[in-house]
PyMOL Python script that loads the backbone (N, CA, C, O; Angstrom):
from pymol import cmd

cmd.read_pdbstr("""\
ATOM      1  N   MET A   1      -4.927  -3.978  10.243  1.00  0.00           N
ATOM      2  CA  MET A   1      -5.681  -3.586  11.426  1.00  0.00           C
ATOM      3  C   MET A   1      -5.761  -4.785  12.356  1.00  0.00           C
ATOM      4  O   MET A   1      -6.072  -5.895  11.925  1.00  0.00           O
ATOM      5  N   HIS A   2      -5.480  -4.557  13.638  1.00  0.00           N
ATOM      6  CA  HIS A   2      -5.507  -5.632  14.615  1.00  0.00           C
ATOM      7  C   HIS A   2      -6.814  -5.711  15.397  1.00  0.00           C
ATOM      8  O   HIS A   2      -7.095  -6.736  16.017  1.00  0.00           O
ATOM      9  N   ASN A   3      -7.610  -4.657  15.378  1.00  0.00           N
ATOM     10  CA  ASN A   3      -8.826  -4.638  16.182  1.00  0.00           C
ATOM     11  C   ASN A   3      -9.953  -5.328  15.424  1.00  0.00           C
ATOM     12  O   ASN A   3     -10.570  -4.742  14.535  1.00  0.00           O
ATOM     13  N   LEU A   4     -10.209  -6.565  15.785  1.00  0.00           N
ATOM     14  CA  LEU A   4     -11.220  -7.356  15.082  1.00  0.00           C
ATOM     15  C   LEU A   4     -12.616  -6.784  15.271  1.00  0.00           C
ATOM     16  O   LEU A   4     -13.448  -6.862  14.368  1.00  0.00           O
ATOM     17  N   GLU A   5     -12.876  -6.208  16.441  1.00  0.00           N
ATOM     18  CA  GLU A   5     -14.186  -5.614  16.678  1.00  0.00           C
ATOM     19  C   GLU A   5     -14.441  -4.449  15.726  1.00  0.00           C
ATOM     20  O   GLU A   5     -15.553  -4.282  15.226  1.00  0.00           O
ATOM     21  N   LYS A   6     -13.422  -3.657  15.481  1.00  0.00           N
ATOM     22  CA  LYS A   6     -13.559  -2.532  14.544  1.00  0.00           C
ATOM     23  C   LYS A   6     -13.805  -3.051  13.122  1.00  0.00           C
ATOM     24  O   LYS A   6     -14.614  -2.489  12.385  1.00  0.00           O
ATOM     25  N   LEU A   7     -13.113  -4.111  12.747  1.00  0.00           N
ATOM     26  CA  LEU A   7     -13.342  -4.702  11.426  1.00  0.00           C
ATOM     27  C   LEU A   7     -14.784  -5.181  11.279  1.00  0.00           C
ATOM     28  O   LEU A   7     -15.394  -5.014  10.224  1.00  0.00           O
ATOM     29  N   ILE A   8     -15.322  -5.775  12.338  1.00  0.00           N
ATOM     30  CA  ILE A   8     -16.709  -6.242  12.296  1.00  0.00           C
ATOM     31  C   ILE A   8     -17.655  -5.061  12.151  1.00  0.00           C
ATOM     32  O   ILE A   8     -18.623  -5.134  11.393  1.00  0.00           O
ATOM     33  N   GLU A   9     -17.389  -3.976  12.867  1.00  0.00           N
ATOM     34  CA  GLU A   9     -18.224  -2.770  12.735  1.00  0.00           C
ATOM     35  C   GLU A   9     -18.230  -2.279  11.291  1.00  0.00           C
ATOM     36  O   GLU A   9     -19.275  -1.921  10.750  1.00  0.00           O
ATOM     37  N   LEU A  10     -17.047  -2.267  10.676  1.00  0.00           N
ATOM     38  CA  LEU A  10     -16.964  -1.822   9.282  1.00  0.00           C
ATOM     39  C   LEU A  10     -17.728  -2.756   8.353  1.00  0.00           C
ATOM     40  O   LEU A  10     -18.451  -2.297   7.468  1.00  0.00           O
ATOM     41  N   CYS A  11     -17.575  -4.049   8.546  1.00  0.00           N
ATOM     42  CA  CYS A  11     -18.284  -5.024   7.707  1.00  0.00           C
ATOM     43  C   CYS A  11     -19.791  -4.931   7.916  1.00  0.00           C
ATOM     44  O   CYS A  11     -20.563  -5.089   6.971  1.00  0.00           O
ATOM     45  N   ALA A  12     -20.207  -4.674   9.147  1.00  0.00           N
ATOM     46  CA  ALA A  12     -21.637  -4.614   9.463  1.00  0.00           C
ATOM     47  C   ALA A  12     -22.331  -3.430   8.793  1.00  0.00           C
ATOM     48  O   ALA A  12     -23.551  -3.446   8.635  1.00  0.00           O
ATOM     49  N   THR A  13     -21.577  -2.407   8.397  1.00  0.00           N
ATOM     50  CA  THR A  13     -22.207  -1.304   7.670  1.00  0.00           C
ATOM     51  C   THR A  13     -22.698  -1.768   6.303  1.00  0.00           C
ATOM     52  O   THR A  13     -23.618  -1.178   5.737  1.00  0.00           O
ATOM     53  N   LYS A  14     -22.089  -2.819   5.777  1.00  0.00           N
ATOM     54  CA  LYS A  14     -22.503  -3.386   4.485  1.00  0.00           C
ATOM     55  C   LYS A  14     -23.413  -4.595   4.653  1.00  0.00           C
ATOM     56  O   LYS A  14     -24.269  -4.863   3.810  1.00  0.00           O
ATOM     57  N   ASP A  15     -23.217  -5.330   5.759  1.00  0.00           N
ATOM     58  CA  ASP A  15     -23.993  -6.548   6.002  1.00  0.00           C
ATOM     59  C   ASP A  15     -24.211  -6.694   7.515  1.00  0.00           C
ATOM     60  O   ASP A  15     -23.310  -7.140   8.225  1.00  0.00           O
ATOM     61  N   PRO A  16     -25.392  -6.325   8.008  1.00  0.00           N
ATOM     62  CA  PRO A  16     -25.666  -6.369   9.446  1.00  0.00           C
ATOM     63  C   PRO A  16     -25.510  -7.752  10.075  1.00  0.00           C
ATOM     64  O   PRO A  16     -25.389  -7.857  11.296  1.00  0.00           O
ATOM     65  N   ASP A  17     -25.509  -8.804   9.278  1.00  0.00           N
ATOM     66  CA  ASP A  17     -25.319 -10.155   9.820  1.00  0.00           C
ATOM     67  C   ASP A  17     -23.964 -10.293  10.516  1.00  0.00           C
ATOM     68  O   ASP A  17     -23.782 -11.195  11.333  1.00  0.00           O
ATOM     69  N   PHE A  18     -23.021  -9.418  10.207  1.00  0.00           N
ATOM     70  CA  PHE A  18     -21.709  -9.483  10.845  1.00  0.00           C
ATOM     71  C   PHE A  18     -21.797  -9.233  12.352  1.00  0.00           C
ATOM     72  O   PHE A  18     -20.909  -9.640  13.101  1.00  0.00           O
ATOM     73  N   HIS A  19     -22.861  -8.568  12.795  1.00  0.00           N
ATOM     74  CA  HIS A  19     -23.031  -8.363  14.244  1.00  0.00           C
ATOM     75  C   HIS A  19     -23.122  -9.699  14.985  1.00  0.00           C
ATOM     76  O   HIS A  19     -22.831  -9.764  16.180  1.00  0.00           O
ATOM     77  N   SER A  20     -23.518 -10.744  14.295  1.00  0.00           N
ATOM     78  CA  SER A  20     -23.683 -12.043  14.950  1.00  0.00           C
ATOM     79  C   SER A  20     -22.360 -12.651  15.413  1.00  0.00           C
ATOM     80  O   SER A  20     -22.362 -13.547  16.258  1.00  0.00           O
ATOM     81  N   ILE A  21     -21.249 -12.188  14.885  1.00  0.00           N
ATOM     82  CA  ILE A  21     -19.942 -12.716  15.316  1.00  0.00           C
ATOM     83  C   ILE A  21     -19.130 -11.695  16.107  1.00  0.00           C
ATOM     84  O   ILE A  21     -17.945 -11.904  16.364  1.00  0.00           O
ATOM     85  N   GLN A  22     -19.761 -10.605  16.487  1.00  0.00           N
ATOM     86  CA  GLN A  22     -19.050  -9.543  17.199  1.00  0.00           C
ATOM     87  C   GLN A  22     -18.472 -10.038  18.525  1.00  0.00           C
ATOM     88  O   GLN A  22     -17.344  -9.690  18.873  1.00  0.00           O
ATOM     89  N   ARG A  23     -19.232 -10.848  19.266  1.00  0.00           N
ATOM     90  CA  ARG A  23     -18.746 -11.362  20.551  1.00  0.00           C
ATOM     91  C   ARG A  23     -17.524 -12.254  20.352  1.00  0.00           C
ATOM     92  O   ARG A  23     -16.568 -12.178  21.122  1.00  0.00           O
ATOM     93  N   LEU A  24     -17.553 -13.094  19.326  1.00  0.00           N
ATOM     94  CA  LEU A  24     -16.406 -13.957  19.039  1.00  0.00           C
ATOM     95  C   LEU A  24     -15.162 -13.129  18.738  1.00  0.00           C
ATOM     96  O   LEU A  24     -14.062 -13.451  19.185  1.00  0.00           O
ATOM     97  N   CYS A  25     -15.354 -12.070  17.980  1.00  0.00           N
ATOM     98  CA  CYS A  25     -14.213 -11.203  17.643  1.00  0.00           C
ATOM     99  C   CYS A  25     -13.680 -10.489  18.873  1.00  0.00           C
ATOM    100  O   CYS A  25     -12.472 -10.286  19.002  1.00  0.00           O
ATOM    101  N   ALA A  26     -14.569 -10.110  19.770  1.00  0.00           N
ATOM    102  CA  ALA A  26     -14.126  -9.460  21.003  1.00  0.00           C
ATOM    103  C   ALA A  26     -13.237 -10.403  21.807  1.00  0.00           C
ATOM    104  O   ALA A  26     -12.277  -9.967  22.442  1.00  0.00           O
ATOM    105  N   GLU A  27     -13.556 -11.691  21.778  1.00  0.00           N
ATOM    106  CA  GLU A  27     -12.742 -12.685  22.490  1.00  0.00           C
ATOM    107  C   GLU A  27     -11.346 -12.814  21.872  1.00  0.00           C
ATOM    108  O   GLU A  27     -10.377 -13.093  22.579  1.00  0.00           O
ATOM    109  N   LEU A  28     -11.246 -12.614  20.571  1.00  0.00           N
ATOM    110  CA  LEU A  28      -9.974 -12.824  19.880  1.00  0.00           C
ATOM    111  C   LEU A  28      -9.093 -11.580  19.773  1.00  0.00           C
ATOM    112  O   LEU A  28      -7.891 -11.695  19.536  1.00  0.00           O
ATOM    113  N   THR A  29      -9.667 -10.413  19.942  1.00  0.00           N
ATOM    114  CA  THR A  29      -8.889  -9.183  19.782  1.00  0.00           C
ATOM    115  C   THR A  29      -7.612  -9.171  20.625  1.00  0.00           C
ATOM    116  O   THR A  29      -6.576  -8.741  20.117  1.00  0.00           O
ATOM    117  N   PRO A  30      -7.628  -9.619  21.884  1.00  0.00           N
ATOM    118  CA  PRO A  30      -6.376  -9.619  22.654  1.00  0.00           C
ATOM    119  C   PRO A  30      -5.253 -10.442  22.010  1.00  0.00           C
ATOM    120  O   PRO A  30      -4.075 -10.129  22.185  1.00  0.00           O
ATOM    121  N   TYR A  31      -5.610 -11.475  21.280  1.00  0.00           N
ATOM    122  CA  TYR A  31      -4.586 -12.302  20.643  1.00  0.00           C
ATOM    123  C   TYR A  31      -3.900 -11.563  19.495  1.00  0.00           C
ATOM    124  O   TYR A  31      -2.759 -11.872  19.150  1.00  0.00           O
ATOM    125  N   ALA A  32      -4.580 -10.607  18.915  1.00  0.00           N
ATOM    126  CA  ALA A  32      -4.010  -9.862  17.801  1.00  0.00           C
ATOM    127  C   ALA A  32      -2.936  -8.881  18.254  1.00  0.00           C
ATOM    128  O   ALA A  32      -2.033  -8.544  17.487  1.00  0.00           O
ATOM    129  N   VAL A  33      -3.034  -8.419  19.507  1.00  0.00           N
ATOM    130  CA  VAL A  33      -2.096  -7.409  19.979  1.00  0.00           C
ATOM    131  C   VAL A  33      -1.286  -7.908  21.168  1.00  0.00           C
ATOM    132  O   VAL A  33      -0.056  -7.939  21.114  1.00  0.00           O
ATOM    133  N   GLU A  34      -1.971  -8.300  22.244  1.00  0.00           N
ATOM    134  CA  GLU A  34      -1.276  -8.670  23.472  1.00  0.00           C
ATOM    135  C   GLU A  34      -0.319  -9.836  23.283  1.00  0.00           C
ATOM    136  O   GLU A  34       0.812  -9.799  23.767  1.00  0.00           O
ATOM    137  N   LEU A  35      -0.761 -10.857  22.590  1.00  0.00           N
ATOM    138  CA  LEU A  35       0.093 -12.023  22.381  1.00  0.00           C
ATOM    139  C   LEU A  35       1.356 -11.640  21.622  1.00  0.00           C
ATOM    140  O   LEU A  35       2.428 -12.203  21.844  1.00  0.00           O
ATOM    141  N   ARG A  36       1.212 -10.688  20.737  1.00  0.00           N
ATOM    142  CA  ARG A  36       2.346 -10.247  19.920  1.00  0.00           C
ATOM    143  C   ARG A  36       3.331  -9.388  20.712  1.00  0.00           C
ATOM    144  O   ARG A  36       4.541  -9.487  20.507  1.00  0.00           O
ATOM    145  N   TYR A  37       2.823  -8.544  21.613  1.00  0.00           N
ATOM    146  CA  TYR A  37       3.680  -7.548  22.261  1.00  0.00           C
ATOM    147  C   TYR A  37       3.867  -7.736  23.763  1.00  0.00           C
ATOM    148  O   TYR A  37       4.724  -7.082  24.357  1.00  0.00           O
ATOM    149  N   ASP A  38       3.096  -8.603  24.380  1.00  0.00           N
ATOM    150  CA  ASP A  38       3.181  -8.805  25.830  1.00  0.00           C
ATOM    151  C   ASP A  38       3.699 -10.215  26.105  1.00  0.00           C
ATOM    152  O   ASP A  38       2.979 -11.198  25.930  1.00  0.00           O
ATOM    153  N   GLY A  39       4.943 -10.298  26.532  1.00  0.00           N
ATOM    154  CA  GLY A  39       5.568 -11.594  26.781  1.00  0.00           C
ATOM    155  C   GLY A  39       4.906 -12.404  27.879  1.00  0.00           C
ATOM    156  O   GLY A  39       5.118 -13.613  27.969  1.00  0.00           O
ATOM    157  N   ASP A  40       4.105 -11.754  28.719  1.00  0.00           N
ATOM    158  CA  ASP A  40       3.419 -12.451  29.813  1.00  0.00           C
ATOM    159  C   ASP A  40       2.030 -12.940  29.426  1.00  0.00           C
ATOM    160  O   ASP A  40       1.376 -13.623  30.215  1.00  0.00           O
ATOM    161  N   PHE A  41       1.576 -12.604  28.239  1.00  0.00           N
ATOM    162  CA  PHE A  41       0.233 -12.994  27.803  1.00  0.00           C
ATOM    163  C   PHE A  41       0.302 -14.351  27.121  1.00  0.00           C
ATOM    164  O   PHE A  41       0.513 -14.441  25.911  1.00  0.00           O
ATOM    165  N   TRP A  42       0.124 -15.391  27.897  1.00  0.00           N
ATOM    166  CA  TRP A  42       0.090 -16.747  27.346  1.00  0.00           C
ATOM    167  C   TRP A  42      -1.087 -17.481  27.949  1.00  0.00           C
ATOM    168  O   TRP A  42      -1.085 -17.787  29.142  1.00  0.00           O
ATOM    169  N   PRO A  43      -2.102 -17.770  27.131  1.00  0.00           N
ATOM    170  CA  PRO A  43      -3.288 -18.456  27.651  1.00  0.00           C
ATOM    171  C   PRO A  43      -2.990 -19.921  27.965  1.00  0.00           C
ATOM    172  O   PRO A  43      -2.063 -20.521  27.421  1.00  0.00           O
ATOM    173  N   ASP A  44      -3.806 -20.471  28.858  1.00  0.00           N
ATOM    174  CA  ASP A  44      -3.679 -21.905  29.120  1.00  0.00           C
ATOM    175  C   ASP A  44      -4.277 -22.679  27.946  1.00  0.00           C
ATOM    176  O   ASP A  44      -4.892 -22.087  27.059  1.00  0.00           O
ATOM    177  N   LEU A  45      -4.102 -23.976  27.942  1.00  0.00           N
ATOM    178  CA  LEU A  45      -4.517 -24.803  26.809  1.00  0.00           C
ATOM    179  C   LEU A  45      -6.018 -24.684  26.531  1.00  0.00           C
ATOM    180  O   LEU A  45      -6.420 -24.556  25.375  1.00  0.00           O
ATOM    181  N   ALA A  46      -6.840 -24.726  27.567  1.00  0.00           N
ATOM    182  CA  ALA A  46      -8.292 -24.654  27.369  1.00  0.00           C
ATOM    183  C   ALA A  46      -8.695 -23.319  26.746  1.00  0.00           C
ATOM    184  O   ALA A  46      -9.550 -23.276  25.861  1.00  0.00           O
ATOM    185  N   THR A  47      -8.089 -22.247  27.200  1.00  0.00           N
ATOM    186  CA  THR A  47      -8.390 -20.924  26.656  1.00  0.00           C
ATOM    187  C   THR A  47      -7.929 -20.826  25.210  1.00  0.00           C
ATOM    188  O   THR A  47      -8.627 -20.259  24.370  1.00  0.00           O
ATOM    189  N   ALA A  48      -6.770 -21.371  24.921  1.00  0.00           N
ATOM    190  CA  ALA A  48      -6.256 -21.365  23.546  1.00  0.00           C
ATOM    191  C   ALA A  48      -7.168 -22.174  22.624  1.00  0.00           C
ATOM    192  O   ALA A  48      -7.421 -21.767  21.490  1.00  0.00           O
ATOM    193  N   GLU A  49      -7.657 -23.305  23.102  1.00  0.00           N
ATOM    194  CA  GLU A  49      -8.566 -24.121  22.298  1.00  0.00           C
ATOM    195  C   GLU A  49      -9.869 -23.377  22.016  1.00  0.00           C
ATOM    196  O   GLU A  49     -10.419 -23.477  20.919  1.00  0.00           O
ATOM    197  N   GLN A  50     -10.367 -22.625  23.012  1.00  0.00           N
ATOM    198  CA  GLN A  50     -11.575 -21.823  22.806  1.00  0.00           C
ATOM    199  C   GLN A  50     -11.320 -20.749  21.756  1.00  0.00           C
ATOM    200  O   GLN A  50     -12.181 -20.477  20.920  1.00  0.00           O
ATOM    201  N   ALA A  51     -10.157 -20.151  21.797  1.00  0.00           N
ATOM    202  CA  ALA A  51      -9.816 -19.112  20.827  1.00  0.00           C
ATOM    203  C   ALA A  51      -9.735 -19.697  19.414  1.00  0.00           C
ATOM    204  O   ALA A  51     -10.191 -19.074  18.455  1.00  0.00           O
ATOM    205  N   VAL A  52      -9.167 -20.866  19.292  1.00  0.00           N
ATOM    206  CA  VAL A  52      -9.079 -21.516  17.977  1.00  0.00           C
ATOM    207  C   VAL A  52     -10.479 -21.822  17.451  1.00  0.00           C
ATOM    208  O   VAL A  52     -10.757 -21.620  16.269  1.00  0.00           O
ATOM    209  N   GLU A  53     -11.354 -22.303  18.317  1.00  0.00           N
ATOM    210  CA  GLU A  53     -12.731 -22.591  17.894  1.00  0.00           C
ATOM    211  C   GLU A  53     -13.445 -21.304  17.482  1.00  0.00           C
ATOM    212  O   GLU A  53     -14.178 -21.302  16.493  1.00  0.00           O
ATOM    213  N   ALA A  54     -13.248 -20.225  18.209  1.00  0.00           N
ATOM    214  CA  ALA A  54     -13.850 -18.940  17.845  1.00  0.00           C
ATOM    215  C   ALA A  54     -13.331 -18.498  16.476  1.00  0.00           C
ATOM    216  O   ALA A  54     -14.102 -18.032  15.637  1.00  0.00           O
ATOM    217  N   ALA A  55     -12.045 -18.642  16.256  1.00  0.00           N
ATOM    218  CA  ALA A  55     -11.454 -18.261  14.964  1.00  0.00           C
ATOM    219  C   ALA A  55     -12.043 -19.102  13.829  1.00  0.00           C
ATOM    220  O   ALA A  55     -12.304 -18.581  12.745  1.00  0.00           O
ATOM    221  N   ARG A  56     -12.250 -20.374  14.066  1.00  0.00           N
ATOM    222  CA  ARG A  56     -12.858 -21.240  13.035  1.00  0.00           C
ATOM    223  C   ARG A  56     -14.279 -20.786  12.710  1.00  0.00           C
ATOM    224  O   ARG A  56     -14.678 -20.728  11.547  1.00  0.00           O
ATOM    225  N   ARG A  57     -15.032 -20.466  13.762  1.00  0.00           N
ATOM    226  CA  ARG A  57     -16.410 -20.029  13.544  1.00  0.00           C
ATOM    227  C   ARG A  57     -16.451 -18.718  12.766  1.00  0.00           C
ATOM    228  O   ARG A  57     -17.297 -18.541  11.889  1.00  0.00           O
ATOM    229  N   ILE A  58     -15.546 -17.807  13.081  1.00  0.00           N
ATOM    230  CA  ILE A  58     -15.478 -16.534  12.360  1.00  0.00           C
ATOM    231  C   ILE A  58     -15.102 -16.785  10.902  1.00  0.00           C
ATOM    232  O   ILE A  58     -15.719 -16.224   9.997  1.00  0.00           O
ATOM    233  N   LYS A  59     -14.103 -17.618  10.675  1.00  0.00           N
ATOM    234  CA  LYS A  59     -13.668 -17.932   9.300  1.00  0.00           C
ATOM    235  C   LYS A  59     -14.816 -18.543   8.502  1.00  0.00           C
ATOM    236  O   LYS A  59     -15.043 -18.165   7.352  1.00  0.00           O
ATOM    237  N   ASP A  60     -15.537 -19.480   9.102  1.00  0.00           N
ATOM    238  CA  ASP A  60     -16.656 -20.116   8.413  1.00  0.00           C
ATOM    239  C   ASP A  60     -17.741 -19.095   8.067  1.00  0.00           C
ATOM    240  O   ASP A  60     -18.294 -19.115   6.967  1.00  0.00           O
ATOM    241  N   PHE A  61     -18.038 -18.203   9.014  1.00  0.00           N
ATOM    242  CA  PHE A  61     -19.058 -17.185   8.772  1.00  0.00           C
ATOM    243  C   PHE A  61     -18.644 -16.274   7.616  1.00  0.00           C
ATOM    244  O   PHE A  61     -19.418 -16.047   6.686  1.00  0.00           O
ATOM    245  N   VAL A  62     -17.422 -15.760   7.685  1.00  0.00           N
ATOM    246  CA  VAL A  62     -16.941 -14.839   6.649  1.00  0.00           C
ATOM    247  C   VAL A  62     -16.902 -15.541   5.292  1.00  0.00           C
ATOM    248  O   VAL A  62     -17.265 -14.944   4.279  1.00  0.00           O
ATOM    249  N   SER A  63     -16.473 -16.782   5.262  1.00  0.00           N
ATOM    250  CA  SER A  63     -16.450 -17.538   4.002  1.00  0.00           C
ATOM    251  C   SER A  63     -17.858 -17.654   3.412  1.00  0.00           C
ATOM    252  O   SER A  63     -18.049 -17.469   2.210  1.00  0.00           O
ATOM    253  N   ARG A  64     -18.834 -17.960   4.256  1.00  0.00           N
ATOM    254  CA  ARG A  64     -20.222 -18.063   3.776  1.00  0.00           C
ATOM    255  C   ARG A  64     -20.702 -16.720   3.234  1.00  0.00           C
ATOM    256  O   ARG A  64     -21.343 -16.664   2.185  1.00  0.00           O
ATOM    257  N   GLN A  65     -20.391 -15.634   3.953  1.00  0.00           N
ATOM    258  CA  GLN A  65     -20.836 -14.319   3.524  1.00  0.00           C
ATOM    259  C   GLN A  65     -20.212 -13.936   2.181  1.00  0.00           C
ATOM    260  O   GLN A  65     -20.861 -13.319   1.336  1.00  0.00           O
ATOM    261  N   LEU A  66     -18.965 -14.304   2.001  1.00  0.00           N
ATOM    262  CA  LEU A  66     -18.300 -14.002   0.716  1.00  0.00           C
ATOM    263  C   LEU A  66     -18.950 -14.780  -0.432  1.00  0.00           C
ATOM    264  O   LEU A  66     -19.092 -14.263  -1.540  1.00  0.00           O
ATOM    265  N   LEU A  67     -19.335 -16.004  -0.161  1.00  0.00           N
ATOM    266  CA  LEU A  67     -19.994 -16.804  -1.203  1.00  0.00           C
ATOM    267  C   LEU A  67     -21.365 -16.251  -1.542  1.00  0.00           C
ATOM    268  O   LEU A  67     -21.790 -16.300  -2.697  1.00  0.00           O
ATOM    269  N   LEU A  68     -22.063 -15.721  -0.536  1.00  0.00           N
ATOM    270  CA  LEU A  68     -23.392 -15.162  -0.753  1.00  0.00           C
ATOM    271  C   LEU A  68     -23.341 -13.809  -1.452  1.00  0.00           C
ATOM    272  O   LEU A  68     -24.241 -13.443  -2.208  1.00  0.00           O
ATOM    273  N   GLY A  69     -22.251 -13.070  -1.173  1.00  0.00           N
ATOM    274  CA  GLY A  69     -22.139 -11.695  -1.662  1.00  0.00           C
ATOM    275  C   GLY A  69     -21.801 -11.642  -3.080  1.00  0.00           C
ATOM    276  O   GLY A  69     -21.670 -10.554  -3.642  1.00  0.00           O
TER     277      GLY A  69
END
""", "prot")
cmd.dss("prot")
cmd.show_as("cartoon", "prot")
cmd.util.cbc("prot")
cmd.orient("prot")
């Protein structure tokens, strides 16, 4: 599944804390599809760095939740 927001919705049915990263996932969803299929979708360096930071924050959150669960 490429839609990160949908994945968060599914996870939030089991753990509402997942709503806290919903905005971050919304920022990254275009990278899951557009970057793969749209040759004109190339972010500038600052935008790419923001996306990487969002991905790190999401990974850290999910890792913590898995350890708690």
